[in-house]
VEXLONU-871433 format. One record per residue (C-alpha): residue number from 1; residue in three letters; x, y, z negated. Coordinates in Angstrom, 3 decimals. Each point is the difference from the previous one (the first is absolute). Layout:
N
NUM|ALA|X|Y|Z
...
***
This chain:
138
1|HIS|0.050|-0.613|-0.340
2|ILE|1.615|3.423|1.090
3|GLU|-0.854|4.470|-1.377
4|SER|-0.921|3.122|2.263
5|SER|0.415|2.942|-1.787
6|GLY|-1.564|1.159|4.075
7|ASN|3.484|1.923|0.316
8|LEU|1.478|-0.684|3.907
9|MET|3.294|-0.323|-0.777
10|HIS|2.831|0.775|3.571
11|TYR|2.816|-1.186|-0.126
12|GLY|1.771|0.660|2.930
13|ILE|1.669|3.119|1.547
14|LYS|-1.192|3.033|-0.699
15|GLY|-1.301|1.369|2.566
16|MET|-0.580|-3.228|1.891
17|LYS|-3.503|-0.745|2.446
18|TRP|-1.336|-2.952|-0.956
19|GLY|-0.630|-3.292|2.036
20|VAL|2.428|1.950|2.963
21|ARG|2.711|-2.628|1.245
22|ARG|2.470|1.556|2.827
23|THR|2.049|-2.076|2.192
24|LYS|3.278|0.548|0.801
25|GLU|-1.054|0.861|2.674
26|GLN|-2.764|2.395|-0.495
27|LEU|2.115|1.768|-2.367
28|ALA|2.900|0.021|2.668
29|HIS|-2.607|2.479|1.804
30|ASP|-1.270|1.771|-3.193
31|ARG|0.290|4.244|0.887
32|SER|1.682|0.037|-3.874
33|SER|1.924|-2.945|-1.234
34|ILE|1.647|1.072|4.219
35|GLN|0.464|3.387|-2.653
36|ALA|1.806|-1.822|-2.024
37|ARG|1.797|-1.867|1.371
38|MET|1.158|2.469|2.635
39|ASN|0.924|2.951|-2.340
40|SER|2.105|-3.184|-2.660
41|GLN|1.881|-0.728|2.724
42|LEU|0.740|3.742|1.529
43|ARG|0.600|0.257|-3.933
44|THR|3.832|-0.078|1.849
45|PRO|0.141|1.419|3.578
46|VAL|-0.656|-2.828|2.826
47|LYS|3.331|0.210|1.978
48|ALA|-0.973|-0.365|3.571
49|SER|1.469|-2.287|2.790
50|ASN|1.480|3.572|1.597
51|GLY|0.744|1.289|-3.900
52|ILE|-2.675|2.510|0.195
53|LEU|-0.879|0.269|-4.496
54|VAL|-4.105|-1.160|-0.171
55|THR|-0.854|1.749|-3.501
56|ARG|-3.622|0.080|0.477
57|PHE|-4.386|-0.969|2.045
58|SER|-1.680|1.908|1.136
59|ASP|-3.543|0.063|-0.551
60|HIS|-1.123|0.221|3.685
61|ALA|2.996|-3.562|-0.199
62|LEU|-2.212|-0.738|-2.851
63|ASP|-3.368|-0.266|1.582
64|ARG|1.672|-1.553|3.167
65|THR|0.638|-3.354|-2.073
66|GLN|-4.128|-0.208|-0.498
67|THR|-0.674|-0.571|3.949
68|GLU|-3.133|-3.058|-1.046
69|SER|1.559|-1.722|3.877
70|ARG|3.685|0.344|-0.022
71|PRO|1.059|0.191|-3.958
72|VAL|3.907|0.898|-0.550
73|THR|1.198|-1.395|-3.186
74|VAL|3.394|0.863|-2.445
75|GLU|2.167|-1.872|1.550
76|GLY|-0.756|0.710|3.086
77|ILE|0.371|3.863|-0.480
78|LEU|3.307|-0.757|-1.149
79|ASP|1.334|-3.297|1.997
80|ALA|-0.328|3.087|3.055
81|LEU|2.359|2.626|-1.708
82|LYS|3.109|-3.123|-0.452
83|ASN|-0.671|-2.185|2.957
84|PRO|-1.375|2.417|3.233
85|LEU|-0.095|-1.989|2.343
86|ASN|-0.072|2.772|1.921
87|HIS|3.621|1.415|-2.490
88|GLY|2.147|0.299|3.796
89|SER|-2.729|2.681|1.508
90|ILE|-1.239|2.013|-3.759
91|LYS|-0.604|3.287|2.229
92|THR|-1.009|4.211|-1.422
93|LYS|-3.066|0.715|1.150
94|THR|-1.744|3.461|-1.259
95|ASP|-4.126|0.189|0.342
96|ASN|-1.177|2.588|0.957
97|LEU|0.179|2.239|-3.722
98|GLY|2.982|-0.194|0.114
99|ARG|0.869|-3.465|-1.963
100|PRO|2.368|-2.514|0.694
101|SER|-0.513|-3.278|-0.876
102|GLN|2.218|-3.499|1.046
103|GLN|-2.808|-3.369|0.320
104|PHE|1.321|-2.994|-0.906
105|ILE|-1.180|-3.161|1.579
106|GLY|-0.178|-3.139|-2.609
107|LYS|-1.226|-3.049|0.453
108|SER|-3.179|0.620|-1.829
109|ALA|-0.522|3.085|0.131
110|THR|0.781|4.037|1.408
111|VAL|2.159|2.633|-2.639
112|ALA|-0.404|3.439|1.262
113|VAL|2.623|2.205|-2.201
114|ASN|1.216|3.535|-0.176
115|PRO|3.546|0.257|0.079
116|GLU|0.092|3.515|-1.212
117|ASN|-1.253|-1.066|-3.374
118|GLY|-0.233|-4.091|-0.197
119|THR|-4.128|-0.726|-0.101
120|ILE|-1.769|-2.573|1.507
121|THR|-2.653|2.332|2.111
122|THR|-1.992|-3.072|1.342
123|THR|-0.472|-3.487|0.187
124|TRP|-1.519|-2.144|2.419
125|CYS|-0.110|-3.720|0.401
126|THR|2.878|-0.962|3.251
127|GLY|-1.641|-1.797|2.696
128|SER|-0.153|-2.566|1.896
129|ARG|1.496|1.153|3.540
130|THR|2.542|2.175|-1.633
131|LYS|0.952|-2.351|-2.563
132|ARG|0.679|-2.245|2.877
133|LYS|1.813|2.816|2.333
134|TYR|2.960|-0.204|-2.645
135|LEU|0.076|-3.498|-0.917
136|LYS|0.740|0.210|3.633
137|LYS|2.552|1.730|-0.139
138|GLY|1.964|-1.233|-2.856
***
């Protein structure tokens, strides 16, 4: 026989939602999870393959990781920076507002970085055609 005081006790983590179970795959694409993991990675600047020190992750880049049909992961971003498929052909381009950027094409993600301030400005999933083009060259 169990006595009850009528009080509901919660022994979980403060702020934890009841009944929410997420897989590793879901967590890999969760906005706040990506933001926390990128901020943790960038505490010490990440050196890209061409020597640029990447120090920030823009809000726009974070938004772009959330594309439903083509999600981007932290691992994909870091792989693109450190081991780009286009290593020998990274050029600085300037948009119509005069902002410079360099594209690092990885196996799963393409990352645009502002070389002047080390900010990841945007990111997207590397297309199969682009992947094929660079893998054929290598």
